Structure formats: structure tokens, C-alpha cells
C-alpha positions in Angstrom: -6.1 -46.9 20.0 -3.0 -45.4 18.6 0.3 -46.4 20.3 0.6 -42.9 21.9 -2.8 -42.9 23.4 -2.2 -46.7 24.5 1.3 -45.6 25.9 -0.4 -42.9 28.0 -3.0 -45.1 29.1 -0.2 -47.6 30.5 1.5 -44.5 32.2 -1.7 -43.7 34.1 -2.5 -47.2 35.1 1.0 -47.6 36.6 0.8 -44.2 38.3 -2.7 -45.2 39.5 -1.6 -48.3 41.0 1.3 -46.9 42.9 -1.1 -44.2 44.4 -3.7 -46.6 45.4 -1.2 -48.9 47.1 0.3 -45.7 49.2 -3.1 -44.8 50.2 -4.3 -47.9 50.9 -1.2 -48.7 53.1 -1.7 -45.5 55.1 -5.6 -45.7 55.7 -6.1 -49.4 56.8 -7.0 -48.2 60.0 -8.7 -45.1 59.7 -11.1 -43.8 56.9 -9.7 -40.4 56.8 -6.0 -39.5 57.3 -5.0 -35.6 57.7 -1.5 -36.0 56.8 1.6 -33.9 57.8 1.3 -32.2 54.4 -0.8 -28.9 54.8 -4.1 -29.7 53.0 -3.4 -33.1 51.9 -6.0 -35.5 53.0 -6.2 -39.2 52.0 -9.6 -41.1 52.1 -10.7 -44.6 52.2 -13.9 -46.3 51.9 -14.5 -50.2 52.1 -18.2 -50.0 50.9 -20.5 -47.6 49.0 -21.9 -45.0 51.2 -25.1 -43.1 51.7 -25.0 -39.7 50.3 -23.2 -37.3 53.3 -23.8 -33.5 53.2 -20.9 -31.3 54.2 -19.0 -28.1 53.2 -16.3 -28.9 50.6 -13.3 -26.5 50.9 -11.7 -25.4 47.6 -9.6 -28.3 46.5 -8.7 -31.1 44.0 -9.9 -34.4 44.7 -8.4 -37.3 43.2 -9.4 -40.9 43.1 -6.6 -43.5 42.7 -9.3 -46.6 42.9 -13.0 -46.4 42.8 -15.9 -43.9 41.8 -17.8 -41.2 43.6 -20.8 -38.7 43.1 -20.9 -35.2 44.3 -24.3 -33.6 44.4 -24.1 -29.6 43.9 -27.6 -28.0 44.1 -29.6 -30.2 41.8 -26.6 -31.0 39.7 -24.7 -34.4 39.9 -21.0 -34.9 39.2 -19.7 -38.3 38.8 -15.9 -39.4 38.5 -13.4 -41.9 39.0 -9.6 -42.6 38.8 -9.5 -41.2 35.2 -10.8 -37.8 36.5 -10.3 -35.3 39.2 -12.7 -33.0 40.6 -11.8 -29.2 41.2 -13.9 -27.1 43.6 -12.5 -23.4 43.1 -14.7 -22.1 46.0 -16.1 -23.3 49.2 -19.4 -25.4 48.5 -22.1 -27.2 50.4 -22.3 -30.6 48.7 -23.7 -33.9 49.1 -21.1 -36.8 48.4 -21.5 -40.4 47.9 -19.0 -43.3 47.4 -20.5 -45.4 44.6 -17.9 -48.3 44.1 -15.9 -49.8 46.8 -15.5 -53.4 48.9 -13.4 -55.0 51.4 -11.2 -56.3 48.5 -11.1 -53.3 46.5 -11.7 -50.3 48.6 -12.2 -46.7 47.6 -9.0 -45.0 47.8 -8.8 -41.2 47.2 -7.1 -37.9 48.2 -8.0 -34.1 48.7 -5.6 -31.2 48.3 -6.7 -27.7 49.3 -6.1 -25.0 46.8 -3.4 -22.6 48.0 -4.6 -19.5 46.3 -1.7 -17.4 47.4 0.5 -19.8 45.5 -1.8 -19.8 42.4 -1.8 -16.1 42.7 1.9 -16.1 42.8 2.0 -18.7 39.6 -0.3 -16.6 37.6 2.0 -13.8 37.4 5.0 -16.2 36.1 3.0 -18.3 33.7 3.0 -17.5 30.0 -0.4 -15.6 29.2 -0.8 -18.1 26.3 -2.1 -20.6 28.6 -4.8 -18.2 29.6 -7.4 -19.0 27.0 -10.9 -17.4 27.0 -13.1 -20.3 27.3 -15.7 -19.4 30.2 -17.0 -21.7 32.6 -18.4 -20.2 35.9 -19.6 -23.2 37.7 -17.3 -23.6 41.0 -17.2 -27.3 40.5 -15.9 -29.2 37.5 -14.6 -32.6 36.3 -11.4 -33.0 34.1 -9.4 -35.8 32.8 -6.4 -36.4 35.0 -3.1 -36.4 33.1 0.1 -38.4 33.6 2.2 -35.3 34.4 -0.5 -34.1 37.3 -0.6 -37.9 38.5 3.0 -38.1 38.7 3.2 -34.9 40.9 0.5 -36.2 43.3 2.2 -39.5 43.7 5.5 -37.7 44.3 3.8 -35.5 47.0 2.4 -38.8 48.6 5.7 -40.3 48.7 7.0 -37.6 50.5 5.3 -38.7 53.5 8.0 -41.5 53.6 10.5 -39.0 54.2 9.3 -36.1 56.7 13.1 -34.5 56.7 12.4 -33.7 52.9 8.7 -32.1 53.6 9.5 -28.7 54.5 11.9 -28.1 51.3 9.9 -30.3 48.7 6.5 -30.5 49.8 5.9 -26.9 48.7 7.8 -27.3 45.4 5.5 -30.3 44.5 2.4 -28.8 45.7 3.4 -25.6 43.4 3.8 -28.0 40.2 0.5 -29.4 41.0 -1.1 -25.9 40.7 0.9 -25.3 37.8 -0.5 -28.1 36.3 -3.8 -26.9 37.1 -3.2 -23.3 35.7 -1.8 -24.7 32.3 -4.7 -27.1 31.9 -8.2 -26.5 30.8 -9.2 -25.2 34.5 -6.6 -22.5 34.1 -9.1 -19.9 33.3 -11.5 -20.6 36.0 -8.5 -20.3 38.7 -7.4 -17.1 37.1 -10.9 -15.6 37.5 -11.3 -16.7 41.0 -7.8 -15.5 42.3 -7.7 -12.4 40.4 -9.3 -9.4 41.5 -11.7 -7.1 39.5 -13.9 -9.5 38.1 -17.3 -11.2 39.0 -15.8 -14.5 39.9 -13.6 -13.2 42.3 -16.1 -11.3 43.8 -18.5 -13.9 44.0 -15.7 -16.3 45.7 -15.1 -13.3 48.3 -18.7 -13.2 49.0 -18.6 -17.1 49.7 -15.8 -16.6 51.9 -17.7 -14.1 53.8 -20.7 -16.2 54.3 -18.9 -18.9 55.5 -17.9 -16.8 58.3 -21.1 -15.3 58.8 -23.7 -17.8 58.0 -25.4 -17.4 61.4 -26.5 -13.7 60.6 -29.5 -12.6 59.0 -28.7 -11.7 55.2 -30.1 -9.0 52.8 -29.8 -9.8 49.1 -29.2 -5.7 48.7 -26.2 -5.9 51.2 -24.6 -8.9 49.5 -24.9 -7.4 46.1 -23.5 -4.1 47.4 -20.6 -6.0 49.0 -20.0 -7.6 45.8 -20.1 -4.5 43.9 -22.9 -5.9 41.5 -26.6 -5.2 41.2 -29.0 -7.6 43.1 -30.1 -9.0 39.7 -26.4 -9.4 38.4 -25.0 -10.7 41.8 -28.1 -13.4 42.0 -27.0 -14.7 38.3 -23.2 -15.1 39.0 -23.8 -16.5 42.4 -26.0 -19.3 40.9 -23.8 -19.3 38.1 -20.7 -20.5 40.5 -22.8 -22.3 43.1 -25.8 -23.6 41.3 -28.0 -22.5 44.3 -29.3 -19.1 45.5 -27.3 -17.1 48.3 -30.3 -18.2 50.5 -30.1 -21.8 49.7 -26.4 -21.9 50.1 -26.6 -20.1 53.5 -29.3 -22.9 54.6 -26.9 -25.6 53.6 -24.0 -23.9 55.7 -26.4 -23.6 58.5 -27.6 -27.2 58.2 -24.2 -28.8 57.8 -23.0 -26.9 60.9 -26.0 -27.9 63.0 -25.2 -31.5 62.3 -21.5 -31.3 63.0 -22.6 -29.5 66.4 -24.9 -32.3 67.4 -22.5 -35.1 66.2 -19.0 -33.8 67.7 -20.5 -31.5 70.6 -23.3 -33.3 71.6 -25.8 -30.4 71.5 -29.4 -30.9 71.2 -31.4 -29.9 68.2 -32.8 -26.5 69.7 -29.6 -25.2 70.9 -27.7 -26.3 67.5 -30.6 -24.5 65.6 -30.1 -21.5 67.6 -26.4 -21.2 67.1 -26.5 -21.6 63.7 -28.9 -18.8 63.3 -32.5 -20.6 63.3 -35.0 -18.6 65.5 -37.9 -21.5 64.8 -37.0 -25.0 66.1 -40.0 -26.4 63.8 -38.6 -24.6 60.7 -35.0 -26.2 61.5 -36.4 -29.5 62.0 -38.4 -29.2 58.6 -35.4 -28.1 56.6 -33.1 -30.7 58.2 -35.2 -33.4 57.4 -35.6 -32.3 54.1 -31.8 -32.3 53.5 -30.7 -35.3 55.5 -33.8 -37.6 55.2 -34.7 -37.6 59.0 -35.4 -35.4 61.7 -32.4 -34.1 63.7 -32.5 -36.3 66.7 -33.0 -39.6 64.5 -30.6 -38.4 62.0 -27.8 -38.2 64.8 -28.9 -41.6 66.2 -28.3 -43.1 62.7 -25.0 -41.5 62.3 -23.6 -43.0 65.8 -25.2 -46.3 65.1 -27.5 -46.0 68.2 
């Protein structure tokens, strides 16, 4: 290893230790902390977890300590404290903490992407950063750079001085999004945010599906909404999400049904109806296939009954 590479490694280690210490300090009494900074969530895990299904917002996910696996469709993404995961569109995923213990917990954070700020930055960033490397998938892993990690550390440290948040918070978040735009994920973000291309059309369709997942959908209507033929739409949708539109809708429905049963104490039949299912038996079969247990049993397992 060259002196330059060793120096970069040492710098990353120092930043990660400081970031882990701050997340650890703030999450000792809770596994998830929604902070005063809009879109910033701190996460803790004291042990490896079973796979958990939920819908992940478009965001950057960074690990200060530990290792995690995300399933998107049939694909698997594993990342650690040397990498970050970016989700450029909202996606139904299955997540699992792989490395964590009481003595060395999993410590991470997520920051929601602010597409309005990113769109403004696109107009300001030199076009030489808009390289032509195409990657259509809506989720990817990249190496964490010292500059990006330092920006995240400054953002988390702002929680110590709430009086500075209104002014400095947006500035530091803007720097983080700038680092993304000039890095290897820049072209992906440009395509998602900029109107007039397939990636942007698929992102808009995903937002519509999230708001209307309980409705019956027709492929020709979705394709028309995206301004594509059915075959082109299906190809680009699967390229971004690793799922067909119907599989995507099913995941959204089942995740929401699970939330309704857990947080609003709805029974399985009522939850199924609210998310768009007409057949309770079909709902039960598909629920068990995704979560590994029938609805009632799964809820009991989740709340420890």
C-alpha cells in the first residue's frame, strides 16, 4: 500500500470512529432516532437481525460500524463502514443487519435525498462531472470517500448546537449532495432528477405507485403515464427496481398491510382490504411468501407474544 493510500485509510478510520462514537452516544436508549435535521435518521442494532421488509425512501445509507445486507427483488447488496448505499428512487426492500453485538453494535445513518436541492446543484456543477457511464438500477453501493464522511460527521455534530442548524444544516447537506453529484453516482442522480429521460419517467411512476398502490393498475396505463410503449416501460422499470410493476405494487401493499396490523392493530382481513386485496386467502398466501409466516402469526412474532 502506498503512503497516499495508507494516509487515506487512516483518515477514514479516524472519521468513522468519531461518527460511530456520536451515533452510539445518541442511540443507547433507542434503535432508531429521527433527528432534528430533516431527513437524517440514526440507527443502532445490538445484534444481527432477521430480514425485515419495508419501503426504503430515496436516500444515502452510511455505516459507521458493522455490516448490512439489502435485498432488492432477487438481488443482494452487502455494505460496511467503507461503503455507502444510495437508493435513488423509493424501493420496497428486505434489510438485515449482519454484524452487531452488545460490545460492538451496528451504528449507521440514513439521509433522505433532497431532489430539489440536487436539481439546483445540477445547474451549478461543471458538466465535465456528468460522465456517460450508465447504470440504471435504482440502488447501488459505492466507496465512501474521506470528503463525504467528513461532511456527514459535521452534519451529525451539528446536533450538538441546535442554534446553528437552521443556517449550517442546509449548507452541509448541500455539500453531501454535491459530493454525490461529482462522484460515480452523479450520472444516476442527474438522470433521476432531470426531466425528459427514461429514468426520470420511471422515478415519477414510482412516486405515483407509492401514492396509489391500493388501486388496480393496468400496464398500458402505466406505460402511457410514462410516455413509453409497454415493452419499453417494462424493461426500464425492471432495470431500475429489479422487479416488474406488479411485483413492485405487491411489495408496497404487503409492507403497508404489515404496518397497519402492527401500528394500528387492524386484523388481517381489514388490512388486506385497505391495501387493495379483494381475496383474503390470496393476501395470506402472498404475505406468508414474503414474510415467512401468515399475517396473524407474523404480527405475534414481531411484538413478542
